[in-house]
C-alpha positions in Angstrom: 102.8 103.2 74.8 104.7 101.4 77.6 103.2 101.2 81.1 105.3 103.1 83.6 107.2 101.0 86.2 107.5 102.0 89.8 109.4 100.5 92.8 107.7 99.2 95.9 109.2 100.8 99.0 108.5 97.6 101.0 110.2 95.0 98.9 112.1 97.2 96.4 110.7 95.3 93.4 109.9 97.1 90.2 106.4 96.5 88.9 104.0 98.0 86.4 102.4 101.1 88.0 98.8 99.7 87.9 99.8 96.7 90.0 100.9 98.9 92.9 99.0 101.1 95.3 100.2 104.7 95.6 100.2 106.5 99.0 100.8 110.3 99.5 102.1 112.0 102.6 99.9 115.0 103.6 100.1 117.4 106.6 97.6 115.2 108.5 99.2 111.9 107.7 99.1 109.4 104.8 96.3 108.9 102.3 95.7 106.3 99.6 95.8 107.7 96.1 93.9 105.3 93.9 93.7 107.7 90.9 97.4 108.4 91.2 96.8 112.1 90.6 97.3 113.7 94.1 99.9 116.3 94.4 103.1 115.6 96.3 105.6 112.9 96.5 104.0 109.5 96.5 105.3 106.1 97.4 104.1 102.7 96.1 103.4 99.4 97.8 102.7 95.9 96.4 100.3 94.8 99.2 99.9 94.2 102.9 103.1 92.1 103.2 105.1 95.1 102.0 103.2 97.4 104.2 104.4 95.3 107.1 107.9 95.4 105.9 107.9 99.2 105.6 106.9 99.6 109.3 110.6 99.1 110.2 111.7 101.8 107.6 112.2 105.1 109.4 112.0 107.0 106.1 108.2 106.6 106.0 106.9 107.0 109.5 103.3 105.9 109.9 103.0 104.5 106.3 103.0 100.8 107.3 100.2 101.1 109.8 98.1 103.3 107.5 98.6 101.0 104.6 97.8 97.8 106.5 94.5 99.4 107.6 93.8 100.5 104.0 94.4 97.0 102.7 92.2 95.4 105.4 89.4 97.9 104.7 89.7 97.0 101.0 89.4 93.3 101.8 86.4 94.0 104.0 84.6 95.9 101.2 85.4 93.2 98.6 83.9 90.4 100.8 80.6 92.3 101.4 
């Protein structure tokens, strides 16, 4: 079975779904969806560079700042 491909909203590059992080918009803001199972429309990002690029995109208000914080926290936990 083929791995699904998704498009990063930061750089518009298509990649295999497991290589991207999914984020979901909720009533109280954005949340990371590591299991890729949360209800709602999700968006995908490659990494922190693409999170920075999406800050300028008015389609996803708040996503860039949330995603940058998410990636920084991941890096902090990985280095512990």
